C-alpha positions as MATLAB code, in Angstrom:
seq = 'XXXXXXXXXXXXXXXXXXXXXXXXXXXXXXXXXXXXXXXXXXXXXXXXXXXXXXXXXXXXXXXXXXXXXXXXXXXXXXXXXXXXXXXXXXXXXXXXXXXXXXXXXXXXXXXXXXXXXXXXXXXXXXXXXXXXXXXXXXXXXXXXXXXXXXXXXXXXXXXXXXXXXXXXXXXXXXXXXXXXXXXXXXXXXXXXXXXXXXXXXXXXXXXXXXXXXXXXXXXXXXXXXXXXXXXXXXXXXXXXXXXXXXXXXXXXXXXXXXXXXXXXXXXXXXXXXXXXXXXXXXXXXXXXXXXXXXXXXXXXXXXXXXXXXXXXXXXXXXXXXXXXXXXXXXXXXXXXXXXXXXXXX';
ca = [
     180.884  162.610  196.968;
     183.413  164.603  199.196;
     183.610  168.582  198.693;
     181.752  171.577  199.274;
     178.475  172.355  197.272;
     178.949  175.316  195.735;
     176.109  177.401  196.999;
     177.311  176.873  200.507;
     179.806  179.362  199.536;
     179.321  182.821  200.008;
     179.085  184.730  197.276;
     182.541  186.496  196.503;
     183.593  183.081  196.530;
     181.297  181.309  193.828;
     182.597  184.365  191.634;
     185.946  183.087  192.438;
     185.669  179.926  191.439;
     183.385  180.969  188.422;
     186.481  182.948  187.036;
     188.373  179.778  187.539;
     186.590  177.403  185.276;
     185.786  179.847  182.653;
     189.611  180.095  182.486;
     190.168  176.358  182.130;
     186.874  175.869  179.907;
     186.903  179.043  177.813;
     183.738  179.692  178.720;
     182.199  182.935  179.678;
     181.612  183.139  183.194;
     178.167  184.407  183.102;
     176.786  181.647  180.805;
     178.984  178.587  183.112;
     176.907  180.252  186.140;
     173.629  180.183  184.514;
     173.776  176.423  183.350;
     174.365  175.899  186.920;
     171.164  177.594  187.435;
     169.860  175.567  184.729;
     170.677  171.908  185.735;
     169.172  173.009  190.031;
     166.339  173.852  188.566;
     166.250  170.997  186.518;
     167.363  169.124  189.654;
     164.263  170.939  191.549;
     161.677  169.449  189.240;
     163.166  166.171  188.399;
     162.928  165.859  192.268;
     159.291  166.958  193.198;
     155.705  165.061  192.722;
     155.546  165.880  189.154;
     158.607  164.296  187.729;
     156.552  161.905  186.240;
     154.331  164.404  184.901;
     156.490  166.365  183.204;
     159.058  165.908  179.877;
     161.974  167.647  179.801;
     162.363  168.284  175.301;
     164.025  171.217  172.835;
     168.074  172.445  172.511;
     168.437  172.656  175.979;
     168.063  168.671  175.990;
     170.383  168.109  172.825;
     172.657  169.903  175.032;
     172.770  169.126  178.609;
     171.011  165.182  178.165;
     172.177  164.040  174.885;
     175.517  166.077  174.477;
     174.734  166.467  170.387;
     174.884  170.044  170.201;
     177.569  172.330  172.583;
     175.194  175.784  172.718;
     174.000  177.591  175.968;
     170.380  176.606  176.272;
     168.986  178.823  179.210;
     165.257  177.818  178.705;
     163.686  174.729  179.782;
     160.854  173.541  177.465;
     158.748  171.372  179.373;
     156.025  169.295  178.368;
     152.872  168.481  180.665;
     151.770  164.908  179.520;
     148.357  165.997  178.108;
     146.789  162.614  178.672;
     146.294  164.058  182.102;
     143.983  166.302  180.803;
     141.766  164.158  178.177;
     138.459  164.133  180.334;
     136.606  161.683  177.803;
     136.502  161.718  174.107;
     138.820  159.424  171.792;
     141.659  160.244  171.892;
     144.356  157.601  170.516;
     146.972  157.028  172.746;
     149.408  159.758  171.528;
     146.867  162.359  172.170;
     145.589  162.743  169.137;
     141.598  163.578  168.733;
     139.648  162.057  166.401;
     138.095  165.240  165.580;
     139.269  169.360  165.222;
     136.473  169.623  167.916;
     137.533  167.781  170.244;
     141.492  169.560  169.587;
     139.587  172.701  170.727;
     137.913  171.299  173.686;
     141.083  170.451  175.095;
     143.280  173.143  173.812;
     140.367  175.374  175.636;
     140.902  173.096  178.527;
     144.636  172.995  178.734;
     144.521  177.141  178.687;
     142.599  177.221  181.709;
     143.824  174.453  183.681;
     147.673  174.159  183.140;
     147.772  177.806  184.159;
     145.993  177.319  187.178;
     148.695  173.988  187.801;
     151.855  176.127  187.355;
     150.460  179.231  189.483;
     148.291  176.675  192.386;
     150.881  173.393  192.618;
     154.396  173.833  190.852;
     154.861  177.160  191.777;
     155.495  176.462  195.285;
     156.978  173.452  195.441;
     159.220  174.745  193.100;
     159.892  177.656  195.351;
     160.302  175.502  198.781;
     162.196  172.803  196.664;
     164.858  175.743  195.795;
     165.111  176.930  199.294;
     166.139  173.997  200.638;
     168.924  174.304  198.363;
     170.356  177.382  199.619;
     169.530  178.779  196.464;
     167.306  181.906  196.603;
     165.242  182.885  193.908;
     162.060  185.085  192.597;
     159.396  183.114  190.975;
     157.759  186.079  188.383;
     154.928  184.486  185.728;
     155.886  185.784  182.305;
     152.161  184.738  181.058;
     149.691  181.691  181.442;
     152.514  178.638  180.666;
     155.697  179.908  181.684;
     157.607  180.629  184.656;
     161.023  182.915  185.412;
     163.096  181.441  187.835;
     165.109  184.668  187.955;
     167.982  184.676  190.310;
     170.598  187.272  191.097;
     173.929  187.134  189.323;
     177.766  187.704  190.239;
     178.431  189.366  187.311;
     177.173  192.588  185.284;
     174.461  192.548  183.444;
     174.320  190.875  180.035;
     171.835  191.793  177.747;
     171.723  188.465  175.582;
     171.880  186.311  178.746;
     168.830  186.957  181.472;
     169.549  185.978  184.919;
     166.403  183.944  184.883;
     165.823  180.571  184.208;
     162.698  180.381  181.752;
     160.320  177.488  182.238;
     157.960  177.328  179.479;
     155.340  174.630  179.426;
     153.224  173.162  177.069;
     150.339  170.547  177.116;
     149.130  169.468  173.959;
     151.654  166.512  173.807;
     152.101  163.607  175.498;
     155.874  163.380  175.464;
     157.105  160.589  174.101;
     158.797  158.785  173.691;
     161.282  159.500  176.291;
     163.848  158.519  178.103;
     165.562  159.066  181.707;
     169.128  160.356  181.767;
     171.640  162.309  183.938;
     172.904  165.259  183.846;
     175.678  167.534  185.397;
     177.068  171.158  185.142;
     179.390  171.825  182.368;
     181.588  173.950  185.685;
     182.089  170.455  186.764;
     184.278  169.759  184.220;
     186.594  172.715  185.307;
     187.845  170.043  189.042;
     187.545  172.927  191.196;
     187.073  170.303  193.739;
     183.232  172.186  194.442;
     180.078  169.781  194.307;
     177.929  171.285  191.959;
     174.166  170.277  191.415;
     173.356  167.013  189.485;
     169.939  165.870  187.287;
     168.203  162.888  186.690;
     165.503  163.964  184.176;
     162.763  162.600  181.463;
     163.864  163.491  178.285;
     161.522  163.492  174.695;
     163.837  161.449  172.578;
     166.139  162.805  169.690;
     164.327  161.362  166.798;
     160.705  163.327  167.627;
     162.715  166.653  169.013;
     164.448  166.257  165.388;
     160.538  166.343  163.646;
     159.833  169.194  166.094;
     162.395  171.644  164.729;
     162.018  170.261  160.963;
     158.235  170.966  160.932;
     159.051  174.711  162.884;
     162.216  175.556  160.448;
     159.502  174.376  157.866;
     156.610  176.882  158.749;
     159.279  179.630  159.036;
     160.325  178.771  155.294;
     156.906  179.256  154.260;
     155.500  182.400  156.461;
     159.157  183.979  155.932;
     158.549  185.909  159.229;
     161.039  186.058  161.716;
     158.967  186.024  164.845;
     161.567  186.345  167.648;
     165.418  186.058  168.558;
     167.713  182.672  168.444;
     164.923  181.456  166.506;
     168.001  180.106  164.312;
     169.039  177.873  167.010;
     166.593  175.519  165.680;
     168.742  175.275  162.131;
     172.181  174.807  164.064;
     170.291  172.252  166.331;
     168.840  170.083  163.550;
     172.981  171.171  161.588;
     174.108  168.550  164.852;
     171.426  166.131  164.404;
     172.320  165.814  161.070;
     176.271  165.220  161.997;
     174.860  162.266  165.158;
     173.886  158.942  165.350;
     170.396  160.264  165.464;
     169.732  161.457  162.361;
     169.678  157.824  160.482;
     166.807  156.603  163.162;
     165.419  159.971  162.806;
     165.478  159.998  158.662;
     164.108  156.130  158.913;
     160.780  156.924  161.297;
     158.060  158.039  159.307;
     155.637  157.201  161.152;
     156.936  159.361  164.247;
     156.925  162.029  161.045;
     153.755  161.557  160.650;
     152.809  161.790  164.894;
     154.326  165.003  164.629;
     152.994  166.378  161.642;
     149.041  165.409  162.591;
     149.724  166.543  166.061;
     150.592  170.191  165.063;
     147.728  170.066  162.623;
     145.722  169.479  165.362;
     147.664  172.201  168.118;
     149.981  174.004  166.434;
     147.915  175.199  163.050;
     149.816  178.562  161.273;
     149.696  180.240  158.005;
     151.833  181.213  155.433;
     152.601  184.457  153.887;
     149.520  184.086  151.792;
     147.399  183.350  154.414;
     146.984  179.475  153.533;
     146.703  176.795  156.371;
     150.661  175.141  156.268;
     149.817  170.942  155.682;
     152.106  169.426  157.973;
     151.000  165.923  156.173;
     152.606  167.843  152.743;
     155.839  168.667  154.162;
     156.032  164.771  155.626;
     155.049  163.686  152.398;
     158.132  164.242  149.935;
     157.542  168.191  150.611;
     159.343  169.419  153.545;
     161.393  172.506  152.938;
     164.392  173.517  155.759;
     165.912  176.726  153.710;
     164.727  180.140  153.265;
     164.867  182.002  150.645;
     165.336  185.945  150.039;
     164.387  188.362  153.136;
     164.103  185.150  155.268;
     167.324  183.588  154.613;
     169.126  186.824  156.005;
     167.219  187.437  158.694;
     167.582  183.663  159.523;
     172.038  184.955  158.968;
     171.282  187.855  161.261;
     169.636  186.151  164.023;
     172.240  183.545  163.793;
     175.236  185.728  163.679;
     174.181  187.675  167.231;
     174.017  184.414  168.584;
     177.301  183.456  167.901;
     178.897  186.939  169.006;
     176.854  186.627  172.333;
     178.600  183.343  173.347;
     175.446  181.421  173.299;
     176.938  179.058  170.681;
     180.357  177.300  170.756;
     183.231  179.164  169.553;
     184.040  176.460  166.769;
     179.836  176.514  165.556;
     179.751  176.546  162.006;
     179.138  179.021  160.008;
     175.325  179.619  158.414;
     176.580  178.529  155.315;
     177.512  175.032  156.531;
     174.707  174.679  158.248;
     172.398  176.064  155.691;
     173.788  173.081  153.586;
     173.501  170.807  156.312;
     169.860  171.464  156.203;
     169.928  171.276  152.133;
     170.637  167.942  152.384;
     168.429  166.611  154.858;
     166.189  168.534  152.776;
     166.613  166.521  149.945;
     167.629  163.051  152.361;
     163.836  163.187  153.693;
     161.897  164.289  150.524;
     163.240  161.450  148.776;
     162.225  158.913  152.483;
     159.093  160.205  152.932;
     157.274  160.934  149.313;
     155.123  158.151  148.330;
     155.941  155.439  146.484;
     153.663  155.817  143.765;
     154.937  159.481  143.111;
     159.155  158.054  143.221;
     157.906  155.759  139.955;
];
């Protein structure tokens, strides 16, 4: 491909290119800048020796890989194939353990070995790979299972959009089913004549992402406690999956829903507002709740409004009421499809 690389330009020229692309695309320049860093980071990951071990999932995969949503997703959710950490034990091909004690043992193994792998193996290679691309970054450890790829922005600070790509690692799933996909920077659509990063990633299937998000929404509805900002992104994303071709295939895949529920029952135990254990099996057996009520609904609406005002979502993103209606429709359809036949009589 002809053209000069964006990263070969001087910083002032890079800024000008982003401002021009912003005018063409109607997107904030700092959002486009962050998107470039997201793709560059993914390229560094999926050209490394770890490319077959990591599965790209979550909202950023829905936007960058599948084109299902039009919202800015700055975090990269990566699953390290948990089967690589299995030292004995009668786990099935999906990494589901035979008992809670085996799950606890694996969790302890992950807590010890995953941070060691991130810091001792992944981070050094990542740093060299970015440097080889002419990209200056600083790697910072936010917690034991996260890594910040910090960069110097060409624009003034925006409190809601950090000058950092957050890599969130997990190793309590296989990441499958998954497919290989090519992705590009949003700025490439502006036809600037410049060459921007591209990447070929191993992405979790939309159908599994759907059930991961649906069960996360279900837990929130039972807990009624907004623990972190931008959590409303899950409902936003569910709305768009509902409008896509993937909705019907996800709805029909009760087996996959069951796998996600079993997986979460072992590795993501949660309690409802009354302190009772969340029963994921019941959620995928006709008792899914996707629409919260009371204060929990108001908190979610406020969180979504802030997301929209900050430019995280597209200008034409649906309003909160439309999203909740989609989720209510999905809730009804899921419960009808997955309710045991004896309960449908």
